[in-house]
C-alpha positions as CSV (number, residue, x, y, z in Angstrom):
1,X,6.4,-40.3,17.0
2,X,8.6,-40.5,14.2
3,X,5.7,-41.4,11.9
4,X,4.2,-38.2,13.1
5,X,7.4,-36.0,12.8
6,X,7.6,-37.2,9.1
7,X,4.2,-36.2,8.6
8,X,4.9,-32.8,9.8
9,X,8.1,-32.5,7.7
10,X,6.2,-33.3,4.4
11,X,2.9,-31.5,5.2
12,X,3.9,-28.4,7.0
13,X,2.1,-26.1,4.7
14,X,-1.2,-27.7,5.7
15,X,-3.3,-26.8,8.7
16,X,-2.3,-29.7,10.7
17,X,-4.5,-30.3,13.8
18,X,-3.7,-32.0,17.3
19,X,-6.1,-34.6,16.8
20,X,-5.1,-35.1,13.1
21,X,-1.5,-35.8,14.5
22,X,-2.9,-38.1,17.2
23,X,-4.5,-40.1,14.6
24,X,-1.6,-40.9,12.8
25,X,0.2,-41.9,16.0
26,X,-2.8,-44.2,16.9
27,X,-3.3,-42.0,20.3
28,X,-5.7,-40.1,22.1
29,X,-4.6,-36.2,21.6
30,X,-3.9,-35.9,25.2
31,X,-1.6,-38.9,25.4
32,X,0.1,-38.0,22.0
33,X,0.7,-34.6,23.2
34,X,2.2,-35.5,26.5
35,X,4.4,-38.5,24.4
36,X,5.4,-35.9,21.8
37,X,6.5,-33.5,24.2
38,X,8.5,-36.2,26.6
39,X,10.2,-37.5,23.5
40,X,11.2,-34.3,21.6
41,X,11.5,-32.0,24.2
42,X,8.7,-29.6,22.7
43,X,5.0,-29.6,21.9
44,X,3.8,-30.6,18.3
45,X,2.8,-27.1,17.5
46,X,6.4,-25.7,18.3
47,X,7.9,-28.6,16.5
48,X,5.8,-27.5,13.3
49,X,6.5,-24.2,13.8
50,X,10.4,-24.8,13.9
51,X,10.1,-26.6,11.0
52,X,8.5,-23.9,9.1
53,X,10.8,-21.4,10.3
54,X,13.8,-23.4,9.3
55,X,12.5,-23.8,6.1
56,X,11.7,-19.9,5.7
57,X,15.3,-19.3,7.1
58,X,16.9,-21.2,4.2
59,X,14.7,-19.5,1.7
60,X,15.5,-16.0,3.0
61,X,19.2,-16.8,2.8
62,X,19.4,-18.4,-0.4
63,X,16.7,-16.6,-2.8
64,X,15.4,-13.2,-3.5
65,X,11.8,-14.0,-3.0
66,X,10.0,-11.2,-1.2
67,X,9.4,-12.2,2.7
68,X,5.5,-12.1,2.1
69,X,6.1,-15.2,-0.4
70,X,8.6,-17.0,1.9
71,X,6.1,-16.7,4.6
72,X,3.2,-18.1,3.0
73,X,5.5,-21.1,1.1
74,X,6.6,-21.8,4.4
75,X,3.2,-22.5,5.8
76,X,2.3,-19.4,7.7
77,X,-1.1,-17.6,7.4
78,X,-0.1,-14.5,8.8
79,X,2.8,-12.2,8.1
80,X,2.5,-10.9,11.5
81,X,2.7,-14.3,12.9
82,X,5.4,-15.2,10.8
83,X,7.6,-11.9,11.8
84,X,7.3,-12.4,15.2
85,X,8.0,-15.9,15.3
86,X,11.1,-15.4,13.1
87,X,12.4,-12.7,15.5
88,X,12.0,-14.9,18.5
89,X,13.8,-17.6,16.9
90,X,16.6,-16.1,15.1
91,X,16.8,-12.8,17.0
92,X,16.3,-10.6,14.0
93,X,13.5,-9.8,11.5
94,X,13.1,-11.7,8.4
95,X,14.3,-8.7,5.9
96,X,17.2,-8.2,8.3
97,X,18.4,-12.0,7.5
98,X,19.3,-10.9,4.0
99,X,21.8,-8.2,5.2
């Protein structure tokens, strides 16, 4: 599981599938998903989402990059998905983080 978490942290910008992560962990997708959730208390998808959101949060606070650039640089493919996920995680919109 640690090897998979390291992979996600290093490759968060890529499209990462559950079967790809399971292969890295040498498990079936079903067993991997169950074990990952048991150990980390979140699904692989939620873990990857949180990695992406944390990076975006740091970039929004410490750079003047446009929100759109931050979203795509953090591995999001949709600005709407980024904005909704960010607001759910941090309680405010990405642009409100700067003020």
